[in-house]
N, C-alpha and C positions, 0 to 999 in steps of 0.2 A: 375082304370084300370087293377086292379089284377081279380075284381070281372066280368069284361070285357071279358077278356082273359079265363074265367075260363071255362063263358061256349061258349065263341068257341071254344075250344081243347072238350068242354067236349060234344059238339057234332061232334068232328072229332075224336074222339074216337069211339064213336057212330061207326062213318061210317066205320071205318075201321073195327072193331073186328066184321062187319055182313059181309068181306068178307071173298066168300071161300077162306077154306085151303084143301089144298089136305095131302094127309098121308103120312108120312116121305115117303122120300124114297133119293137118291144119284144117279137119277138118272138125269148126266148135261143138258139137253135135255130141260126136267121136268123145274127143274135149275132155265133155265135160261127164258123159257117163261116166272117164275111166278118171275124171277126179272125184268121186264121187263114191265109187264103189271100190277104191284103193280109202279112203277115209271108211266108209259102211265097213270094210274087211276088219279093217287095221286101226281102227282110231277106238280111247282105250277108256273116253271117259260118259258113253252118250246118255248112261242109268244114272250114273253120279249125278250130271248137269240137266237131268229130266227131257233130253232132244229127242222128240220124233224128228228122226230125220227121212224118212220114208217122206215126212209131211213135204221139211225142205225140199225133196227132191219135186215135188208137187210143183211148190213155189215156183223155184227159178225153172226147172224144164221148161214149161212155157213161156220162157224168155227166149229164150234161144232161138236166133235165126242163122238160117246157112248166109243172109250176105254181111253177118258178122266181123265187120276186122277182128284185129288179136287185139287193141285195145280196151275194146269192147266186152272182145270177151272175159281179157282181162281179168278187169272192173268188177264183171255179173260174179265172176267165178270165185273172186274177193272178196266178195258182198256174202256170196254165200260162206265160200269160210271164217269170215264173224263170228257167224252164230253159232258158232263150236266156244265164244270167248277164253279163249286159247291162247294166251302168249308165245306156247312156243309151237301153232301153228303160222306158217308161211308158205305161200306161192309165191316161185319165184320165174322173174323173165330177166331177160336180154337188157330190157326195159325200166323193170320194176321189181319189190318185191311187194307182195300182201302184206301188213301185220294186224294186230289186237293191240292196241296201246290201252285199254279202256282200264285195265284192271290196273292202272296204278295214277292215270290220267285225271281220274276221275274224281281223288283223297287227296286231298291239302299234303303239301309238298313234305313236313317236319323235315325238311337241308335244304338248309341254302350254301353253294361255294363258298361266298365271301365270309362270310360268319367262322366257317371250319377254316378257312384260313391264317382267320385271327388268332383261332387255337392255336394252327400248328405255329402259329410265324415264319420266320425264315430260319432259324435255327435249327430244323426238324431235321433229323435223319430218312434213309433214304435203300431198304435189302427187298430187292424183290419188286413188290407190286407197292410196297407195303410204307408209309408216312410214319414215323410214328418219333414219341419225344418226351419229357417230361410234368409234369405238368403236375398242381396243387402242394404245391412246395417242393414238387422231386419221390414225394408221397405218392402219387400215379401214373401207372407208362401210360398214354395214350395211344393206337394204336391206330390207324386210318388204312380200312383195303379198301378199294374202288368197286372191284372185281376181280371173280376169284378166273379170270384168262388168265391175268398179270401173272408173271414169276412168281412164284411162291417156296421154295428149294429150302430142306431141311439145313443150308448153311445160313440162308437169310433168319429165317426165326432162331435157329442157337447164338446168332448175332445181339438178335430185336430182344429176348428173353435173357440173354447179359448181362444187356442193358436196362433191367428194368430190373437186376436181382438183388435192388438196396427198395426198389417199390413194396409197399405192401399191400398191390392193390392194381388192377388194368381196369385199362376201358377198352374196347374191343370194338368198333365203328363200323358198321357194316350202309351204314344208308345208304339207300342210291346203287346198289350193289346189285347189278341187275343177273349175276351172275355168269357163267362158266365151266369150270371146268370142276365135274365132281372128286377127283382127286385131289387136288388143293383145301377142298373143305373135308375133305377124309385125315390129309394130313396135318390141318391147322385144329382138329379135334382133337385127331388122335394124342398131343401136347396135352391136353387136360383131366388124363386119366389114368391109371394105377392098375383096372385088369380087364380082361376084354370084354368086351360090353356091347351085348345088341341094339341096335339103336333103329333096327327099322326092319322094312320087308320087301323085298320087288314080287311083281308080277308077270307074268308077259305071256300076251296071247298063244292059243292052242287049238286055235276055230275059227273061222271067218262072221261065226255068231257076235252079236254083240255083246253078251257075258261068257262068253271061252274065252277064259284065265286057267293056269297053274295056279295052285297051288301058293301060298307066298314063304319067297326062299327067304330066311335072314338073313341080314346086313353086319356081320361083326366089326367090330371096329376095333384092331389090337393098339396097346398105349404105346408111343413109339420109344424108343428105349435110347432118346436125346434127352435133352432139356426137358421137363412138365413142368407146367404152372400151378400149382394147387393151389389157390391164394386166390380173395373170392377176386369174382372177371363179373362185370358186365356188359352187355351186351345188346348194343345200339337197334334200333331195325326200325325202316319207315316203312309204308307201302312201296315202293321203288327195288324190293328185295324180291326177288324172284328165283328160283329156277335153283343153280345150286348154293345162290345165297339162302334160300327158302332151308334148303338141306341145311348150309350147317347151321341156320338156325333151330332144330330137327331135335343136334345129335346134340347141342352144349346145353338144351334147355334141358337133354333129363342128367346133369350135374352137379349135384347140390350143392356146387360156390360160384355157381351162375346166373345170374339173373339176369333178365331178358327184358331189355329197358328201350319204348317208345309206344312205333304207331304197327297196327300189325301186318305182315308182311306181303306179298302180292301173295306165294302162292305158286305155281307151277310146280308140280308135284309127277307128273308126267314125264317118262325119258323121251326122248327124240329120234327120231327117225324118217328117211328120206326117200318118196320115189322116185319113180319121172310119168310125166305123161305120153301121149304118142310124136304130142312137136317139140318136144327138147323140153320144155317146162319139170321147175324140180317142184314138191312138196315136200313141204317138214311138217310132220304130226305128234302128237302125245300118241307114243304107242304102250310104252309101258309101266304099270301104275304104282309108282313108290307110296307105300308105309311106315307110318312113325312105330314107334316099340309095341302102341297098342293097338294095333293093327287101322290104326283112321287114316285120310285120306288126308294131305293137306295141300289139294289142289289150290282151295281157295284163299291159301295162307292161315297163317299161326299169334294167335292172343299173345300179347306180351304180357310177360310176370306182373310190370311194370307199367300204364301205359301214361306215356307224358307228348301233350304234344308243345310244341314252342310256342308262346306266347304272341300276341301282337305290342305289344310291349317290353318285351326282348329286344323280338327282332328289332323294333326302330331305335332302341338300344346297344343294338351291337352287340347282345346278345345268345346265346344259343340253349334255350331252353331245357333242353334236352340234356346235352353236356352238366351244364350247372347241379338237373337232378341228380345226374349219373355220378360227380363226385360228392354228394352233398349222403348221397344212398350213401356210397362205400367210402370215407370218413368213418360214419358214425359207425358204418358196419365192423371197421377193425381197429375201434375206439372199446369197443365190446369184452 
């Protein structure tokens, strides 16, 4: 998979690096037009999200004034970028970062740190970015992985799986995991298969038109040669699972012994790239659409196999409804 992505990304690097760049200028209109053009030629979800980028230009261009200071210009351009409704799209300056967070803030949290701490207790183990322990009278292994940016080495996974060797099932809790490294997603998912598996596709821009894309390249996941887990698994999700976390769910839901439980993920299926404006600010945006194994986009999120939300009564009683349902489900599954 990594080799395949490297070929695609190398081509994109050449495409972006060959774009004409203006000399340094702080002129508000020139920077506005540069930002709009970069997105117009390279952003990958205009048609999928039914965004009329020309109409957006018309509404915002009339608000540009030569007398604007850098803070006013930043705020206006940040507002324009929010029209994309994309958590992978950001504007970076030395004084602020524009971001779009409504993809999860308008949804129930379905994760509370204090509840999670109660299940982990004080005797949990730590391997890289994972916190893990045995639960349900040592019948189930519980793994909390809060960020795919956190270390997830092969030896970390080996020690964790070895610790659970007597367990009958596994809960992987990635709620509130905002993403990180696709390499970590691949490394973790490779522990749950026995043979090469086509887990999705990726496309790259081939021109400046909104629909100028390559044919989809298959993404093939190879099984690890180290410890594998083929017993029942439940992956816990909520709306704050984004980017690499969404990618992990996209892979894991394909495997027959894996069940996705909780809330719909936040999505984020566009691989991001970065470009620079004439005034030195940079913009990150979704450039490469990543599709599931049926060539469908998951930009708006992935539905769980079993929807579960934390109830108010459980919250007041100190219980995590989603973890409790996962335990019951796995106990029933392993008793069959």
